[in-house]
C-alpha positions as CSV (number, residue, x, y, z in Angstrom):
1,X,1.1,12.2,-4.4
2,X,-0.7,9.7,-6.6
3,X,0.9,6.0,-6.5
4,X,2.8,6.5,-9.8
5,X,4.4,9.5,-8.6
6,X,5.4,7.9,-5.5
7,X,6.8,4.8,-7.2
8,X,8.5,7.4,-9.8
9,X,10.1,9.0,-6.8
10,X,11.1,5.6,-5.2
11,X,12.6,4.6,-8.6
12,X,14.7,7.3,-8.6
13,X,16.2,7.5,-5.3
14,X,16.7,3.9,-6.4
15,X,18.7,4.7,-9.0
16,X,20.6,7.2,-7.5
17,X,21.6,4.9,-4.7
18,X,22.3,1.9,-7.3
19,X,24.6,3.9,-8.9
20,X,26.8,5.1,-6.3
21,X,26.7,3.0,-3.2
22,X,28.6,-0.4,-2.0
23,X,26.7,-4.0,-2.8
24,X,25.9,-6.6,-0.4
25,X,27.4,-10.3,-2.7
26,X,26.4,-13.4,-1.8
27,X,29.0,-16.4,-2.1
28,X,28.0,-17.7,-5.1
29,X,28.5,-14.5,-6.6
30,X,31.9,-14.2,-5.3
31,X,32.5,-17.3,-7.4
32,X,31.7,-15.4,-10.7
33,X,34.1,-13.7,-13.0
34,X,34.8,-10.0,-13.6
35,X,33.1,-9.1,-10.1
36,X,33.9,-5.2,-11.3
37,X,32.2,-5.8,-14.5
38,X,29.1,-7.7,-12.5
39,X,29.0,-4.4,-10.2
40,X,29.1,-2.1,-13.3
41,X,26.4,-4.0,-14.9
42,X,24.1,-3.7,-12.0
43,X,24.6,-0.1,-11.8
44,X,23.9,0.6,-15.3
45,X,21.1,-1.8,-15.3
46,X,18.2,-0.5,-17.4
47,X,16.0,-3.6,-18.1
48,X,13.1,-2.8,-16.1
49,X,9.8,-4.4,-17.5
50,X,6.4,-5.3,-15.9
51,X,7.3,-8.7,-14.8
52,X,10.8,-7.7,-13.0
53,X,9.4,-4.4,-11.8
54,X,5.6,-4.5,-11.5
55,X,5.4,-1.4,-9.6
56,X,8.1,1.0,-11.2
57,X,9.9,1.2,-8.2
58,X,13.5,0.1,-10.1
59,X,14.1,-2.1,-6.8
60,X,14.9,-5.6,-8.5
61,X,16.9,-6.6,-11.7
62,X,17.9,-10.0,-13.3
63,X,20.9,-10.5,-15.6
64,X,23.0,-13.3,-17.1
65,X,26.4,-13.2,-16.0
66,X,29.0,-15.8,-16.3
67,X,26.4,-18.5,-17.4
68,X,24.5,-17.9,-14.3
69,X,21.1,-15.9,-13.4
70,X,22.0,-13.1,-11.2
71,X,19.3,-11.0,-9.1
72,X,19.7,-7.8,-7.4
73,X,17.5,-6.4,-5.2
74,X,17.1,-3.0,-3.0
75,X,15.4,-3.7,0.4
76,X,14.3,-0.8,2.8
77,X,15.5,-0.4,6.5
78,X,15.3,1.8,9.7
79,X,18.5,3.1,10.7
80,X,19.1,-0.3,12.9
81,X,18.5,-2.4,9.8
82,X,16.2,-4.2,11.8
83,X,12.6,-3.2,10.1
84,X,11.2,-2.5,7.1
85,X,11.0,1.3,6.6
86,X,9.3,3.7,4.2
87,X,11.7,4.2,1.2
88,X,10.7,7.7,0.8
89,X,11.7,8.9,4.2
90,X,15.3,10.3,4.4
91,X,16.1,8.3,7.3
92,X,15.6,5.0,5.2
93,X,18.6,3.2,5.0
94,X,18.8,1.3,1.3
95,X,20.4,-2.3,1.0
96,X,21.5,-3.5,-2.4
97,X,22.3,-7.7,-2.5
98,X,23.5,-9.1,-5.4
99,X,23.1,-12.9,-5.7
100,X,22.7,-16.0,-7.9
101,X,19.1,-17.0,-8.9
102,X,19.9,-20.3,-7.3
103,X,20.4,-18.6,-3.6
104,X,17.0,-17.0,-3.7
């Protein structure tokens, strides 16, 4: 696989994951209004650019919500959630975190 093919496959898996899985949400995000709307906005996110997605893997996004800049990020872990894991390995555990930019 070429680098572009690998990135496209990771992006596909990340998009699928983001649309159906639960999120980790930080304390700051809990203070925002309309949490269900924010979750849906993260699931529907398509505003990927070279600035926020330079590798084309759809593992990060940024949006404005309730007057705050909000980030979401997908990280890849082994089954024990201890170490980084290859995002193309079926054993990879993805974790999606939604946080305020100020919490980053």
